[in-house]
C-alpha positions, -999 to 999 in steps of 0.1 A, spaced: -568 -2 296 -560 27 320 -591 21 340 -583 -16 344 -547 -8 356 -559 17 383 -589 -4 393 -568 -35 397 -543 -17 419 -570 -2 441 -593 -32 443 -565 -54 455 -564 -36 488 -600 -24 490 -592 12 484 -623 20 464 -646 43 484 -683 46 478 -713 67 486 -710 95 512 -675 84 523 -661 90 488 -678 124 486 -665 135 520 -628 129 511 -609 149 485 -573 151 474 -554 183 467 -533 184 435 -508 213 435 -493 225 403 -463 248 399 -447 256 365 -416 276 377 -409 313 381 -386 322 352 -408 314 322 -438 335 310 -463 306 311 -498 305 297 -527 307 321 -549 289 296 -525 260 295 -525 258 333 -562 255 335 -560 222 316 -547 204 347 -583 205 359 -592 180 332 -564 157 343 -575 159 379 -611 151 371 -601 121 350 -577 108 377 -604 114 403 -629 92 384 -603 64 384 -596 68 421 -633 74 430 -622 105 448 -626 142 442 -594 160 434 -591 197 438 -565 216 418 -545 243 434 -522 264 412 -492 275 433 -469 300 416 -450 312 446 -421 290 457 -423 300 494 -460 291 495 -453 258 477 -426 249 501 -448 258 531 -476 237 518 -454 207 511 -438 210 546 -474 210 561 -484 181 539 -512 202 525 -509 186 491 -516 150 483 -502 152 448 -479 179 434 -466 185 399 -436 208 404 -413 223 378 -382 231 400 -363 200 411 -350 215 443 -385 222 456 -398 187 448 -366 171 461 -368 184 497 -400 166 508 -389 134 490 -355 135 507 -373 140 541 -393 108 534 -426 126 533 -433 122 496 -425 97 468 -413 106 433 -440 91 412 -429 102 377 -411 129 357 -418 146 324 -401 124 297 -391 155 277 -374 172 307 -350 146 321 -319 164 307 -325 199 321 -291 218 324 -278 253 327 -257 265 298 -231 293 303 -233 319 275 -204 342 265 -195 364 236 -157 362 240 -146 334 264 -134 301 249 -152 269 258 -139 253 291 -130 217 286 -129 209 323 -144 222 356 -110 236 364 -109 255 331 -142 271 338 -131 280 373 -100 297 360 -119 315 332 -144 330 356 -117 339 382 -99 358 355 -129 381 350 -140 410 371 -177 408 365 -203 386 382 -220 357 364 -256 363 352 -284 341 364 -322 340 365 -343 342 397 -322 333 428 -345 304 438 -350 290 403 -337 255 396 -315 270 369 -297 291 395 -294 261 418 -276 243 390 -254 274 384 -244 276 420 -235 239 422 -215 241 389 -196 272 400 -188 256 433 -173 226 416 -154 247 391 -139 269 419 -129 238 439 -113 222 408 -94 254 399 -87 263 436 -101 297 431 -130 317 446 -166 313 435 -177 343 415 -207 364 426 -240 362 408 -261 390 392 -297 381 389 -325 388 364 -361 378 367 -366 358 335 -345 334 314 -351 355 282 -332 384 298 -300 364 300 -287 372 265 -295 408 271 -272 409 301 -242 396 281 -250 416 249 -251 449 269 -220 442 290 -236 438 324 -218 404 327 -193 385 305 -209 351 313 -246 343 320 -265 311 324 -298 299 310 -315 265 308 -338 274 279 -329 253 249 -346 279 226 -325 307 240 -293 287 237 -301 278 201 -308 314 192 -276 325 210 -253 301 191 -271 308 158 -261 345 163 -224 336 169 -225 334 207 -206 307 226 -216 282 252 -185 278 273 -198 252 297 -229 233 309 -240 220 343 -250 185 351 -285 175 339 -314 169 362 -351 160 356 -375 188 360 -413 188 360 -416 162 388 -447 145 400 -446 136 437 -472 120 459 -477 122 497 -466 90 514 -497 93 536 -517 80 507 -500 46 510 -482 25 484 -512 12 465 -527 47 458 -492 60 450 -488 31 425 -522 38 410 -515 75 406 -481 67 389 -499 42 366 -524 68 355 -497 94 346 -473 70 329 -502 54 309 -516 87 297 -494 87 266 -508 53 256 -544 63 249 -560 90 228 -577 109 257 -546 109 277 -525 122 247 -550 150 242 -547 161 278 -509 159 277 -508 181 246 -529 207 263 -503 211 291 -474 210 267 -461 175 276 -470 154 246 -442 129 254 -459 121 287 -444 109 319 -418 82 328 -406 67 361 -373 78 375 -350 61 401 -357 77 434 -323 69 449 -306 87 420 -331 115 424 -324 120 461 -287 119 454 -291 151 434 -299 169 466 -263 163 478 -248 177 446 -271 208 447 -260 215 483 -294 209 499 
């Protein structure tokens, strides 16, 4: 079924390549899984199997490039080095889509509601943005957050900006830690009174231990698949069809499980996606 979908999309516009021409052209598939989680290198290697499978459908060689550094990733996207990119942090994927250089092809179905939760041991939940702004303004300590260029911290900044505006107070400073799993430690040991994480596992453990979540940010999709507009609409559509259809066949399901995305990919409205850039302050 998947082969027929991709083949029909490509054959309609004569995009199949053959012989030496096919061998001479290769696509680059960049993969980034964020900077604030301790990911598995073994799991990352499984993207190679996806690229090989997709390459067979497109009749093109696809090279996988793992890009862990955000600066390098942004540089490569700006230079249009990558034809396909699967990117964890929304703000990194958003920028080239907003510029009109890439198209959002799909997002991870299990990660469309990613949000930052503000943890505290003593503060009461804030019912409104103004309540959060007043609560934080009353304290003397900064707000804890993970890596400064993580999507979680972008969500934190936007939320604190809105809260300060609603309460007509100043925006509190941030105190950073490298990984999400250090966030509870910051609160427990008094480095901060409030700290934010987007890890559902950390939030669940925190609340089970009696901690409070006093507020949450807006939700955004993470784990975004973008494709260079230089490939043209038909190839973009074919790539989208491949990823969305993976969940519908046994081989695709197996590949999804190996990268920890067993629910697969879904489409997402690009206009709503780009609108997130304004809220994030990009």
